[in-house]
N, C-alpha and C positions, 0 to 999 in steps of 0.2 A: 052435720058432723060436729062434734064438740071441738075438735082441734082447730077449726077455722075461727073459733071465738077466743082462743087462748091469747094471741097477740093483742087483741083489743082489750082483753081483761087486764093484761099487763100494763097497757097504756092507761087504762082507767085507774090502776093502782098508782101510776105516776101522778095523775090528776088529783087523786084523793090525798096523796102525801103532800102535794103542793098546797092544797086547801088548808090542811092542818098547819103547815108551815106558815101560811099567811096569818092564821089566827095567833100563833105565837109571836110573829113579827109585830103585829098590831098591838099586842100586849107588852111589847118591849123585851121579850125574851128572844133576842136575836141569835143566841147560841143554839138553842133548841131548834129554832127555825132553820139554821144551817144544817143540822143533822137530817131534817126532813128533805132539804134540798139534795143532800147526798143520796137519800133513799129514792127520791124522784129520779135522780141521775142513773141509778142502778136499774130502775124499771125502764127508763128511756132507752138504755143500752139494750136491754134484753127483749123489748117488744119487737124491734126490727130483727134481732137475731132469731127470735122464735118464728117470725113470719117467713124468714128465709129458710130456716131449718125445716119447717113444716110445709113450705111451699104454698102458703095461703095468703099471699099479698093481695090487698084489695084497696080500691079507691077510698072507701070509707075509713080504712085503717090509716091512710096517709092524712086525711083531714082530721081525724080524731087525734092523731099524734101532734099535729100543729096546735089544736085547741088545748090539749093538755100542756104542751110546752109553753103556751101563752100564759097559763096560770102559774106553773111551777118555775119557769125561767123567764117570765116577762113581768107579771104583776108582782110576784114575790120579791124579786130583787129591787123593784121600784119601792116597795114598802120598806125594805131594809135601808135603802138610801134615804128615804123620807125620814126614818127614825134617826139615822146618823146626823143628818142635817139639822134635825130638830134639837139635837143635843150638842151641836157644834159651838165654837167659840163666838160666833156672831148670830145671836138668836133674834132674827126678824120674823114677824108673824107669818108671812106667806112664803118665806124662803124654803122650808122643807118640801113644798109641793114641786119644786124643781127636780127633786129626786125621781119623780114619775116620768121624766124624760127618758129614763131607762126603759120604762114600760112602753112608751110611745115608739121608741126606736126598735125595741124588741118586736113589736107588732109589725112594723115596717119590714124588719129583717125576715120574719117568718112568712109574711105575705109574698115578699120577693122570692124567697126560697121555693114556695109552692109553684111559681110560674116560670122560674128561671131554669131553662133546660141545661145550662152549664153546670148545675149543681147536682147532677145525678150521682156522682161518686165523691166529690169534694165540695168544699164550701167557697162561696164568694162573700167575704166579710166574716167577722168573728161569729161563731155559733153561740146561740143563747145559753146552752148549759155551761160552757167554759166562762162566759161573761158572768153568769150568776155565781158560779163557784168562786170567782175572784171577789165579787161584792160581798158574799156572805162570810168570806175569810176576814174581812175588815174588823168586825167586832172582836175577834180573837187577837188580831195584830194590835188592836187598840190597847190591849193590856200592857204590852211591852213598849209601844210607841204612841202614847196618848197625845203628845203634842202634835204629831203629824196627822193622825186620823181625826182628831178633834178640830183640825183647822178647816174652817169653812171654805177657804180658797182652794185647799187641796181637794176637798170633796166635790166642789163645783167643777174644778178642772178635770177631775176623774170622770164625773158624769158626762161632761162634754166629749172627752176623749173616747170613752166607751161607747157613747151614742154614735159617734162617727165610725168607730171600728165595726159596729154592728151592720152598718149599711155601706161600708167601704167596698172597693173593688179588689182588696187584697185576697188572693187565693190561699185557702187554708185547707190542709189535708184533714180528712175525716178520721175519727178514731174507731169507727165501726169496722169489724173484721168480717170478711167473707170466707176466710179460711185461716188456719194457724201457720201457714207456710211462711218461713222466715224471709225468703227472697221477695215474696210478694208484699210482705208487711214490714220490711226492714226499718223503714223510717218510723213507723208506729212503735215498734219494739224499742228502738233507740230512745225515742221520746219518753216512753213509759219507764225504761230503766233509769234514765237520767233523773226523771221526776221522783222515782222511788228512792234514789240516793239522796236527793235534796230534803225530802220530808223528815227523816229521822234527825237531821241536824238543825233544821230551821222550823219544823212543825208547820203551823199555819202561815208563818212568815215566808214559807217556801212558795206559796201560791202565786204571788206577783212574779217571782222568778220563773215559775213554771209557765205562766202566761206569756212572758217575754220569750222564753225558750220555744214555746209552741208557735208563736208568730214568726220568730226568727228562723226556725227550721223549715217552716212552710215557705218562706220567701226564698231561702237557699234551694229548697227542693224544686220549686217550680221555675226557678231560674237555671235549673239543671246544674247546680253546683253540688258535687258529692258531699254528703253529710255523714256517711258511714261506709 
């Protein structure tokens, strides 16, 4: 049946978008690379949605999803951080390679996800798409805050912090919907509404606040503190 191949085709579209984004990132066009990350994120959301809607989940689909995510949300953000460090205010020959720690810890995070039975519905550690979204927002934020984003110490600290968050034991809610029911997805809707309110005012500068909001709401939620 054709329908059983639809989710995997969507996953491959995620992978293809990530590959194109990497080419742009290596060529220094980080803004275009960011748009391909967004495209990959859309495909990543809908492959699982399609699998559930069509009831065609498969082991190969899960493995393919992780492989695609490793490219789009593991290697690509590593390239972006590599480029940012290469243009930072302390230009040492091998310093930019430290940006690929994002890629290394993304690989560890995805491998852990595949074997961790605690992560069937939510995440343990920051998920790679959200981490990547934050990293690819930096070139846009750089336009308004160049002194901050161009600071080598800032980028290295950020690399270390994000690498830790990827493999941390912080429990974080998933943004994938199994239904549109408000009561079942209230936390997700609250997060999406607040994020949507931030974006028109702050544009790409809203992304760091959205990341903090995401982690903060997750901590409150799993400590059983009402957030809505």
